C-alpha positions as a Markdown table, in Angstrom:
| # | Residue | x | y | z |
|---|---|---|---|---|
| 1 | Pro | 2.9 | -23.4 | -3.7 |
| 2 | Lys | 2.5 | -20.6 | -6.3 |
| 3 | Met | 0.5 | -22.9 | -8.6 |
| 4 | Lys | -1.8 | -23.9 | -5.7 |
| 5 | Val | -2.4 | -20.2 | -4.9 |
| 6 | Ile | -3.2 | -19.4 | -8.6 |
| 7 | Arg | -5.6 | -22.4 | -8.7 |
| 8 | Gln | -7.3 | -21.3 | -5.4 |
| 9 | Phe | -7.7 | -17.8 | -6.8 |
| 10 | Cys | -9.1 | -19.0 | -10.1 |
| 11 | Leu | -11.6 | -21.4 | -8.4 |
| 12 | Ala | -12.8 | -18.7 | -6.1 |
| 13 | Ala | -13.3 | -16.2 | -9.0 |
| 14 | Ala | -15.2 | -18.9 | -11.0 |
| 15 | Ala | -17.4 | -19.7 | -8.0 |
| 16 | Cys | -18.3 | -16.0 | -7.6 |
| 17 | Ala | -18.9 | -15.6 | -11.3 |
| 18 | Ala | -21.3 | -18.6 | -11.2 |
| 19 | Phe | -24.0 | -16.2 | -10.0 |
| 20 | Ala | -24.0 | -14.5 | -13.4 |
| 21 | Pro | -26.3 | -16.9 | -15.3 |
| 22 | Ala | -28.9 | -16.6 | -12.5 |
| 23 | Ala | -28.8 | -12.9 | -12.6 |
| 24 | Ala | -29.2 | -12.9 | -16.4 |
| 25 | Ile | -32.3 | -15.1 | -16.1 |
| 26 | Ala | -33.8 | -12.6 | -13.6 |
| 27 | Asp | -33.2 | -9.9 | -16.1 |
| 28 | Glu | -31.0 | -8.0 | -13.8 |
| 29 | Pro | -28.3 | -5.7 | -15.4 |
| 30 | Leu | -25.0 | -7.5 | -15.3 |
| 31 | Thr | -21.8 | -6.2 | -16.9 |
| 32 | Phe | -18.3 | -7.4 | -17.2 |
| 33 | Asp | -15.7 | -4.9 | -18.2 |
| 34 | Glu | -12.3 | -3.4 | -17.1 |
| 35 | Lys | -13.9 | -2.8 | -13.6 |
| 36 | Gly | -14.8 | -6.4 | -13.1 |
| 37 | Leu | -18.1 | -8.1 | -12.8 |
| 38 | Thr | -20.9 | -5.7 | -11.8 |
| 39 | Leu | -24.4 | -6.6 | -10.8 |
| 40 | Asp | -27.0 | -3.8 | -10.6 |
| 41 | Val | -29.9 | -5.3 | -8.6 |
| 42 | Ala | -32.1 | -2.3 | -7.9 |
| 43 | Gly | -30.7 | 0.7 | -9.7 |
| 44 | Asp | -28.4 | 2.7 | -7.6 |
| 45 | Asp | -29.9 | 1.3 | -4.4 |
| 46 | Leu | -28.1 | -2.0 | -4.5 |
| 47 | Thr | -25.0 | -2.9 | -6.6 |
| 48 | Phe | -22.3 | -5.5 | -6.3 |
| 49 | Asn | -18.9 | -5.5 | -8.0 |
| 50 | Leu | -16.5 | -8.4 | -8.0 |
| 51 | Gly | -12.9 | -7.6 | -8.9 |
| 52 | Gly | -9.4 | -8.9 | -8.0 |
| 53 | Arg | -5.7 | -8.6 | -8.6 |
| 54 | Leu | -3.0 | -11.1 | -9.4 |
| 55 | His | 0.7 | -10.0 | -9.1 |
| 56 | Val | 3.3 | -12.6 | -10.0 |
| 57 | Asp | 6.9 | -11.6 | -9.2 |
| 58 | Ala | 10.3 | -12.9 | -10.2 |
| 59 | Ala | 13.5 | -11.8 | -8.5 |
| 60 | Ser | 17.2 | -12.4 | -8.7 |
| 61 | Phe | 19.7 | -11.3 | -6.0 |
| 62 | Asp | 23.4 | -10.5 | -5.9 |
| 63 | Asp | 24.0 | -10.9 | -2.1 |
| 64 | Glu | 27.0 | -10.6 | 0.2 |
| 65 | Leu | 26.4 | -11.5 | 3.9 |
| 66 | Thr | 22.6 | -11.8 | 4.0 |
| 67 | Leu | 21.5 | -14.7 | 1.8 |
| 68 | Phe | 18.6 | -14.2 | -0.6 |
| 69 | Asp | 17.1 | -16.9 | -2.8 |
| 70 | Asp | 16.2 | -16.2 | -6.4 |
| 71 | Asp | 12.5 | -17.0 | -6.8 |
| 72 | Val | 9.3 | -16.7 | -8.7 |
| 73 | Arg | 6.3 | -16.3 | -6.4 |
| 74 | Val | 2.7 | -15.0 | -6.3 |
| 75 | Arg | 3.0 | -11.6 | -4.5 |
| 76 | Arg | -0.7 | -11.0 | -4.4 |
| 77 | Ala | -3.8 | -13.0 | -5.4 |
| 78 | Arg | -6.8 | -11.2 | -4.1 |
| 79 | Leu | -10.6 | -11.2 | -4.7 |
| 80 | Glu | -12.4 | -8.0 | -4.0 |
| 81 | Leu | -16.2 | -7.6 | -3.5 |
| 82 | Gly | -17.6 | -4.1 | -3.2 |
| 83 | Gly | -20.8 | -2.3 | -3.7 |
| 84 | Thr | -23.4 | 0.2 | -2.6 |
| 85 | Val | -26.6 | -0.1 | -0.6 |
| 86 | Leu | -29.3 | 2.6 | -0.7 |
| 87 | Lys | -26.9 | 4.9 | -2.5 |
| 88 | Asp | -25.2 | 6.3 | 0.6 |
| 89 | Trp | -23.7 | 3.1 | 2.0 |
| 90 | Asn | -20.6 | 1.5 | 0.5 |
| 91 | Phe | -18.9 | -1.8 | 1.5 |
| 92 | Arg | -15.8 | -3.7 | 0.5 |
| 93 | Val | -14.4 | -7.1 | 1.5 |
| 94 | Asp | -11.0 | -8.4 | 0.1 |
| 95 | Tyr | -9.4 | -11.8 | 0.7 |
| 96 | Glu | -5.7 | -12.4 | 0.0 |
| 97 | Phe | -5.0 | -16.0 | -1.2 |
| 98 | Ser | -1.2 | -15.8 | -1.5 |
| 99 | Ser | 1.0 | -17.1 | 1.3 |
| 100 | Ile | 2.5 | -13.6 | 1.7 |
| 101 | Gly | -0.1 | -12.0 | 4.0 |
| 102 | Glu | -2.9 | -14.5 | 3.5 |
| 103 | Gly | -6.3 | -13.5 | 5.0 |
| 104 | Phe | -8.8 | -10.6 | 4.9 |
| 105 | Lys | -7.6 | -7.1 | 4.0 |
| 106 | Asn | -10.3 | -4.6 | 3.5 |
| 107 | Ala | -13.6 | -5.5 | 5.3 |
| 108 | Trp | -15.4 | -2.2 | 5.9 |
| 109 | Leu | -18.7 | -0.3 | 5.6 |
| 110 | Ser | -18.9 | 3.4 | 5.0 |
| 111 | Tyr | -21.6 | 6.0 | 5.0 |
| 112 | Arg | -21.4 | 9.0 | 2.5 |
| 113 | Gly | -24.9 | 10.5 | 2.9 |
| 114 | Leu | -23.6 | 13.8 | 4.2 |
| 115 | Asp | -22.1 | 16.1 | 1.6 |
| 116 | Gly | -18.3 | 16.4 | 2.3 |
| 117 | Phe | -18.2 | 13.8 | 5.0 |
| 118 | Glu | -17.5 | 10.1 | 5.2 |
| 119 | Phe | -17.7 | 7.6 | 8.1 |
| 120 | Thr | -16.0 | 4.2 | 7.8 |
| 121 | Gly | -15.7 | 1.2 | 10.2 |
| 122 | Gly | -14.0 | -2.2 | 9.9 |
| 123 | Ser | -10.7 | -3.3 | 8.5 |
| 124 | Leu | -9.1 | -0.7 | 6.4 |
| 125 | Ile | -5.9 | 1.2 | 5.6 |
| 126 | Ala | -5.2 | 3.6 | 8.4 |
| 127 | Pro | -5.1 | 7.2 | 7.2 |
| 128 | Phe | -1.4 | 8.0 | 7.6 |
| 129 | Ser | 0.7 | 7.6 | 4.5 |
| 130 | Leu | 0.3 | 8.7 | 0.9 |
| 131 | Glu | 1.9 | 5.4 | -0.4 |
| 132 | Asp | -0.6 | 3.2 | 1.6 |
| 133 | Leu | -3.7 | 5.1 | 0.4 |
| 134 | Glu | -2.8 | 4.7 | -3.3 |
| 135 | Gly | -3.1 | 0.9 | -3.4 |
| 136 | Ser | -0.7 | -1.7 | -4.8 |
| 137 | Asn | -2.3 | -1.6 | -8.3 |
| 138 | Ala | -1.3 | 2.0 | -8.8 |
| 139 | Leu | 2.1 | 2.2 | -7.2 |
| 140 | Pro | 4.9 | 3.4 | -9.6 |
| 141 | Ala | 7.4 | 0.8 | -8.1 |
| 142 | Met | 6.8 | -2.8 | -7.3 |
| 143 | Glu | 7.1 | -2.2 | -3.6 |
| 144 | Arg | 6.6 | 0.7 | -1.3 |
| 145 | Ser | 9.6 | 2.6 | 0.1 |
| 146 | Leu | 11.7 | 1.7 | 3.1 |
| 147 | Ala | 10.0 | 4.4 | 5.1 |
| 148 | Gln | 6.7 | 2.5 | 4.9 |
| 149 | Ala | 8.0 | 0.3 | 7.7 |
| 150 | Leu | 7.0 | 3.1 | 10.0 |
| 151 | Ala | 3.4 | 3.4 | 8.7 |
| 152 | Pro | 0.5 | 1.5 | 10.3 |
| 153 | Gly | -1.0 | -0.2 | 7.2 |
| 154 | Phe | -4.2 | -2.2 | 7.6 |
| 155 | Leu | -5.9 | -1.9 | 11.1 |
| 156 | Val | -9.4 | -2.6 | 12.5 |
| 157 | Gly | -11.2 | 0.5 | 13.7 |
| 158 | Gly | -13.3 | 3.5 | 12.7 |
| 159 | Gln | -12.6 | 6.8 | 11.1 |
| 160 | Ala | -14.4 | 10.1 | 10.1 |
| 161 | Lys | -13.4 | 12.1 | 7.1 |
| 162 | Ala | -14.2 | 15.7 | 6.1 |
| 163 | Tyr | -13.3 | 16.9 | 2.6 |
| 164 | Arg | -13.9 | 19.9 | 0.4 |
| 165 | Lys | -12.3 | 21.2 | -2.7 |
| 166 | His | -8.5 | 21.3 | -2.2 |
| 167 | Trp | -8.3 | 19.6 | 1.2 |
| 168 | Ser | -9.2 | 16.6 | 3.4 |
| 169 | Leu | -9.0 | 15.7 | 7.1 |
| 170 | Thr | -9.3 | 12.2 | 8.4 |
| 171 | Ala | -9.1 | 10.9 | 12.0 |
| 172 | Gly | -9.9 | 7.6 | 13.7 |
| 173 | Tyr | -9.3 | 5.1 | 16.5 |
| 174 | Phe | -7.8 | 1.8 | 15.6 |
| 175 | Phe | -6.9 | -1.6 | 17.1 |
| 176 | Asn | -5.0 | -4.6 | 15.8 |
| 177 | Pro | -5.0 | -5.8 | 12.2 |
| 178 | Ile | -7.5 | -8.5 | 11.3 |
| 179 | Ala | -4.7 | -10.7 | 10.0 |
| 180 | Leu | -0.9 | -10.6 | 10.4 |
| 181 | Asp | 1.1 | -9.6 | 7.4 |
| 182 | Pro | 4.8 | -10.5 | 7.2 |
| 183 | Thr | 5.6 | -7.6 | 4.9 |
| 184 | Val | 4.6 | -5.0 | 7.5 |
| 185 | Asn | 5.0 | -4.6 | 11.2 |
| 186 | Asn | 2.1 | -5.7 | 13.5 |
| 187 | Asp | 2.2 | -4.1 | 17.0 |
| 188 | Ala | -0.6 | -5.2 | 19.4 |
| 189 | Gly | -2.3 | -2.1 | 20.9 |
| 190 | Glu | -4.6 | 0.9 | 20.2 |
| 191 | Ser | -4.0 | 4.0 | 18.1 |
| 192 | Ile | -5.2 | 7.4 | 17.4 |
| 193 | Ile | -4.4 | 8.2 | 13.8 |
| 194 | Ala | -5.0 | 11.3 | 11.7 |
| 195 | Arg | -4.1 | 12.7 | 8.3 |
| 196 | Ala | -4.5 | 16.1 | 6.7 |
| 197 | Thr | -4.0 | 17.0 | 3.0 |
| 198 | Leu | -4.0 | 20.2 | 1.1 |
| 199 | Ala | -3.9 | 20.6 | -2.7 |
| 200 | Pro | -3.7 | 24.4 | -3.3 |
| 201 | Leu | -3.2 | 23.7 | -7.0 |
| 202 | Asn | -5.0 | 20.9 | -8.8 |
| 203 | Thr | -5.8 | 21.2 | -12.5 |
| 204 | Gly | -5.4 | 18.9 | -15.5 |
| 205 | Arg | -2.1 | 20.5 | -16.1 |
| 206 | Gln | -0.6 | 20.4 | -12.7 |
| 207 | Thr | -1.1 | 19.3 | -9.1 |
| 208 | Leu | 0.6 | 20.5 | -5.9 |
| 209 | His | 0.0 | 18.3 | -2.8 |
| 210 | Phe | 1.0 | 18.6 | 0.9 |
| 211 | Gly | 0.1 | 16.1 | 3.6 |
| 212 | Ala | 0.8 | 15.3 | 7.3 |
| 213 | Gly | 0.1 | 12.1 | 9.2 |
| 214 | Phe | 0.0 | 11.4 | 13.0 |
| 215 | Glu | -0.2 | 8.2 | 15.0 |
| 216 | Arg | 0.0 | 7.6 | 18.8 |
| 217 | Arg | -0.1 | 3.9 | 19.6 |
| 218 | Asn | -0.3 | 2.6 | 23.1 |
| 219 | Leu | 1.0 | -1.0 | 23.1 |
| 220 | Asp | -0.7 | -3.8 | 25.1 |
| 221 | Ala | 0.9 | -4.6 | 28.4 |
| 222 | Gly | 3.9 | -6.8 | 27.7 |
| 223 | Ala | 3.4 | -6.7 | 23.9 |
| 224 | Pro | 6.7 | -6.4 | 21.9 |
| 225 | Thr | 7.1 | -4.1 | 19.0 |
| 226 | Arg | 9.4 | -4.6 | 16.0 |
| 227 | Val | 10.4 | -2.6 | 13.0 |
| 228 | Arg | 11.9 | -4.3 | 9.9 |
| 229 | Thr | 11.5 | -4.3 | 6.2 |
| 230 | Phe | 12.5 | -6.1 | 3.1 |
| 231 | Pro | 14.9 | -4.4 | 0.7 |
| 232 | Gln | 12.0 | -3.3 | -1.6 |
| 233 | Ser | 11.3 | -6.8 | -2.8 |
| 234 | Gly | 8.2 | -8.5 | -1.4 |
| 235 | Ile | 9.5 | -12.0 | -2.1 |
| 236 | Ala | 13.1 | -11.4 | -0.8 |
| 237 | Gly | 12.6 | -13.7 | 2.2 |
| 238 | Ala | 15.3 | -12.0 | 4.2 |
| 239 | Arg | 16.0 | -8.5 | 5.6 |
| 240 | Leu | 19.1 | -6.3 | 6.0 |
| 241 | Ile | 17.8 | -4.3 | 8.9 |
| 242 | Asp | 15.6 | -5.4 | 11.8 |
| 243 | Thr | 15.2 | -4.1 | 15.4 |
| 244 | Gly | 14.3 | -7.5 | 16.7 |
| 245 | Ala | 11.4 | -7.8 | 19.2 |
| 246 | Leu | 11.6 | -4.8 | 21.6 |
| 247 | Ala | 9.8 | -5.7 | 24.9 |
| 248 | Asp | 10.3 | -2.4 | 26.8 |
| 249 | Val | 8.3 | 0.0 | 24.6 |
| 250 | Asp | 5.2 | 1.4 | 26.2 |
| 251 | Ser | 4.0 | 3.5 | 23.3 |
| 252 | Phe | 5.2 | 5.4 | 20.3 |
| 253 | Val | 4.3 | 8.5 | 18.3 |
| 254 | Ser | 4.8 | 8.7 | 14.6 |
| 255 | Val | 4.7 | 11.8 | 12.5 |
| 256 | Gly | 4.8 | 11.9 | 8.7 |
| 257 | Leu | 5.2 | 14.8 | 6.2 |
| 258 | Glu | 4.6 | 14.4 | 2.5 |
| 259 | Ala | 4.7 | 16.6 | -0.6 |
| 260 | Ala | 4.1 | 16.0 | -4.3 |
| 261 | Tyr | 4.1 | 18.0 | -7.5 |
| 262 | Arg | 2.8 | 16.8 | -10.9 |
| 263 | Tyr | 3.3 | 18.8 | -14.1 |
| 264 | Arg | 1.5 | 17.1 | -16.9 |
| 265 | Asn | 3.1 | 13.6 | -17.2 |
| 266 | Val | 6.0 | 14.2 | -14.7 |
| 267 | Met | 5.7 | 13.8 | -11.0 |
| 268 | Leu | 8.1 | 14.5 | -8.1 |
| 269 | Arg | 7.2 | 13.5 | -4.5 |
| 270 | Gly | 8.7 | 12.6 | -1.2 |
| 271 | Gln | 7.9 | 11.7 | 2.4 |
| 272 | Tyr | 9.5 | 11.7 | 5.8 |
| 273 | Ile | 8.4 | 9.7 | 8.8 |
| 274 | Arg | 9.8 | 9.8 | 12.3 |
| 275 | Arg | 8.8 | 7.5 | 15.2 |
| 276 | Asp | 9.6 | 8.4 | 18.8 |
| 277 | Asn | 9.4 | 5.5 | 21.2 |
| 278 | Asp | 8.5 | 5.8 | 24.9 |
| 279 | Ala | 11.0 | 3.2 | 26.1 |
| 280 | Pro | 13.2 | 4.6 | 29.0 |
| 281 | Leu | 15.0 | 1.3 | 29.4 |
| 282 | Leu | 16.2 | 1.5 | 25.8 |
| 283 | Gly | 17.0 | 5.2 | 25.9 |
| 284 | Asp | 13.8 | 6.3 | 24.1 |
| 285 | Pro | 15.1 | 5.4 | 20.6 |
| 286 | Lys | 13.9 | 7.4 | 17.6 |
| 287 | Phe | 13.5 | 5.7 | 14.1 |
| 288 | Gln | 13.2 | 7.7 | 10.9 |
| 289 | Gly | 12.9 | 7.1 | 7.2 |
| 290 | Gly | 11.9 | 8.8 | 4.0 |
| 291 | Tyr | 12.0 | 8.8 | 0.2 |
| 292 | Val | 12.1 | 11.0 | -2.9 |
| 293 | Glu | 10.7 | 9.7 | -6.1 |
| 294 | Ala | 10.3 | 10.8 | -9.7 |
| 295 | Thr | 8.0 | 9.4 | -12.4 |
| 296 | Trp | 7.8 | 10.2 | -16.1 |
| 297 | Val | 5.1 | 8.8 | -18.4 |
| 298 | Leu | 6.8 | 8.8 | -21.7 |
| 299 | Thr | 3.6 | 8.4 | -23.7 |
| 300 | Gly | 2.0 | 11.5 | -22.1 |
| 301 | Glu | -0.6 | 10.1 | -19.8 |
| 302 | Arg | -0.9 | 11.6 | -16.3 |
| 303 | Arg | -1.8 | 10.3 | -12.9 |
| 304 | Ala | -5.1 | 11.8 | -11.7 |
| 305 | Tyr | -5.4 | 13.2 | -8.2 |
| 306 | Ser | -8.3 | 12.7 | -5.7 |
| 307 | Glu | -8.9 | 15.6 | -3.4 |
| 308 | Arg | -11.2 | 13.4 | -1.3 |
| 309 | Asn | -8.5 | 10.9 | -0.6 |
| 310 | Gly | -5.5 | 13.1 | -1.0 |
| 311 | Ala | -3.8 | 10.5 | -3.2 |
| 312 | Phe | -2.8 | 9.9 | -6.8 |
| 313 | Gly | -4.3 | 7.2 | -9.1 |
| 314 | Gly | -2.7 | 4.9 | -11.6 |
| 315 | Val | -1.9 | 5.4 | -15.3 |
| 316 | Arg | -4.6 | 4.8 | -17.9 |
| 317 | Pro | -3.1 | 4.3 | -21.4 |
| 318 | Lys | -4.7 | 6.1 | -24.3 |
| 319 | Ser | -3.1 | 4.1 | -27.1 |
| 320 | Lys | -3.7 | 0.5 | -28.1 |
| 321 | Leu | 0.1 | 0.0 | -27.7 |
| 322 | Gly | -0.2 | 1.0 | -24.0 |
| 323 | Ala | 1.7 | 3.5 | -21.9 |
| 324 | Val | 5.3 | 3.5 | -20.7 |
| 325 | Glu | 6.5 | 5.0 | -17.4 |
| 326 | Leu | 10.0 | 5.5 | -16.0 |
| 327 | Val | 10.5 | 5.5 | -12.2 |
| 328 | Gly | 13.4 | 6.6 | -10.0 |
| 329 | Arg | 13.5 | 6.5 | -6.2 |
| 330 | Phe | 15.9 | 6.9 | -3.3 |
| 331 | Ser | 14.7 | 5.7 | 0.1 |
| 332 | Ala | 16.3 | 5.3 | 3.5 |
| 333 | Leu | 15.4 | 3.9 | 6.9 |
| 334 | Asp | 17.4 | 4.4 | 10.1 |
| 335 | Leu | 16.8 | 1.9 | 13.0 |
| 336 | Asp | 19.9 | 2.6 | 14.9 |
| 337 | Asp | 19.4 | 4.8 | 17.9 |
| 338 | Ala | 20.1 | 4.7 | 21.7 |
| 339 | Leu | 20.3 | 1.1 | 22.7 |
| 340 | Val | 18.6 | -0.3 | 19.6 |
| 341 | Thr | 20.9 | -1.5 | 16.8 |
| 342 | Gly | 18.5 | -2.4 | 14.0 |
| 343 | Gly | 20.7 | -1.0 | 11.2 |
| 344 | Glu | 20.5 | 1.6 | 8.5 |
| 345 | Glu | 19.6 | 1.0 | 4.9 |
| 346 | Gln | 19.6 | 3.1 | 1.8 |
| 347 | Asp | 18.0 | 1.8 | -1.5 |
| 348 | Tyr | 18.4 | 3.2 | -5.0 |
| 349 | Leu | 15.6 | 2.1 | -7.4 |
| 350 | Ala | 15.2 | 2.4 | -11.1 |
| 351 | Gly | 12.1 | 1.0 | -12.8 |
| 352 | Val | 10.0 | 0.9 | -16.0 |
| 353 | Asn | 6.3 | 0.1 | -16.3 |
| 354 | Trp | 4.4 | -0.9 | -19.5 |
| 355 | Tyr | 0.6 | -0.5 | -19.2 |
| 356 | Leu | -1.1 | -2.8 | -21.7 |
| 357 | Gly | -4.7 | -1.4 | -21.2 |
| 358 | Arg | -6.3 | -0.6 | -17.9 |
| 359 | Asn | -6.0 | -4.2 | -16.5 |
| 360 | Phe | -2.6 | -5.4 | -17.3 |
| 361 | Arg | 0.9 | -4.1 | -16.5 |
| 362 | Ile | 4.4 | -5.4 | -16.8 |
| 363 | Met | 7.0 | -4.0 | -14.3 |
| 364 | Gly | 10.7 | -4.1 | -14.1 |
| 365 | Asn | 12.7 | -2.9 | -11.1 |
| 366 | Tyr | 16.4 | -2.7 | -10.3 |
| 367 | Val | 17.3 | -2.0 | -6.6 |
| 368 | His | 20.7 | -1.4 | -5.1 |
| 369 | Ala | 20.3 | -1.8 | -1.4 |
| 370 | Arg | 23.0 | -0.8 | 1.1 |
| 371 | Ala | 23.1 | -1.4 | 4.8 |
| 372 | Thr | 25.5 | 0.8 | 6.8 |
| 373 | Pro | 25.4 | -1.2 | 9.0 |
| 374 | Asn | 23.0 | -4.1 | 8.8 |
| 375 | Arg | 21.2 | -5.6 | 11.8 |
| 376 | Asp | 24.4 | -7.4 | 12.9 |
| 377 | Gly | 26.6 | -4.3 | 12.7 |
| 378 | Phe | 28.3 | -5.1 | 9.3 |
| 379 | Asn | 28.2 | -3.1 | 6.1 |
| 380 | Glu | 26.9 | -4.9 | 3.1 |
| 381 | Ser | 24.9 | -4.4 | -0.1 |
| 382 | Thr | 22.8 | -6.3 | -2.6 |
| 383 | Asn | 21.6 | -5.9 | -6.1 |
| 384 | Ile | 18.0 | -6.9 | -6.9 |
| 385 | Tyr | 16.7 | -7.6 | -10.4 |
| 386 | Gln | 13.0 | -8.2 | -10.4 |
| 387 | Ala | 9.9 | -8.1 | -12.6 |
| 388 | Arg | 6.2 | -8.4 | -12.2 |
| 389 | Ala | 3.2 | -9.4 | -14.3 |
| 390 | Gln | 0.2 | -7.6 | -12.9 |
| 391 | Leu | -3.5 | -8.3 | -13.7 |
| 392 | Asn | -6.3 | -6.4 | -12.0 |
| 393 | Phe | -10.0 | -6.2 | -12.7 |
């Protein structure tokens, strides 16, 4: 299956790139660089950019009660078409080819014609979590933290954003995701979601970031909700903790708090998320999770910060030999409360990243995952040894 996914990805990329000769004949500016294939049709009034990402993972597990299979799989194989229309309109459409979350991801149109404001509609990452808004190509670790199971991820809806120097505020109304993704939780319903960020200190030397996210989701009548997560391996295939389908939840409110501090090439950050469920028959259970993370780029590069998005970017190596980054993280998720016994998990992660240019990265992660207890009420742990070859353009 993984070879089939890679073939599909390559064929789709080749089909899109086939427009290049026609564009060259028409004397339209066409470039291919680290940002992908860019076609400038009418100056800044109409541009197209074709990019993509291919993440291939290999993982080996030391398991106890829950069985995991050692595997090599395509974690992501995505084509991404974006561009601008009449300078002020931006669009993006992504399609995921891998079997892990196959389907459309981003599919949105935004307007940025008013200084300091942005309006977006379509399928997009809901504005709630720092980890989500950074994108998978820029994440320090191979997978997001356990706490991300309480974040909404991709949803269809609309949002408005206001931003100035040092701060941003985003709010929107969202419905269901355009495609189901087995790596996150998909709850049928409607949400009001908002996120505010503040960066009182942001220079080339250091950045101080604070953020808060809010979601109130009203579930469709009779629709179940479920919270579960993989032990920080996207190809694990099994989970240590899982609430199962909860049919008696009418709505829930999630609140997230985040903070980060970067001093040159060292960054510390963390996040806490709590979800309160309106479910009297279950005792109104509360789920919570969080993480603390440290990164150190040994070769001196730093992660840039966007005040407009309230998020950090990736590492861009300065040397031909690339850049090397060390990562350490502790994350936890508690799904045991009231009448729900989904389990509790704590993960310890250590990782190293080698950036070979702006478009290729090799990652290695070790994860020690402990469930105290797991979804069945037993204590267990597993060790995960995993690596990734990442190509993005």
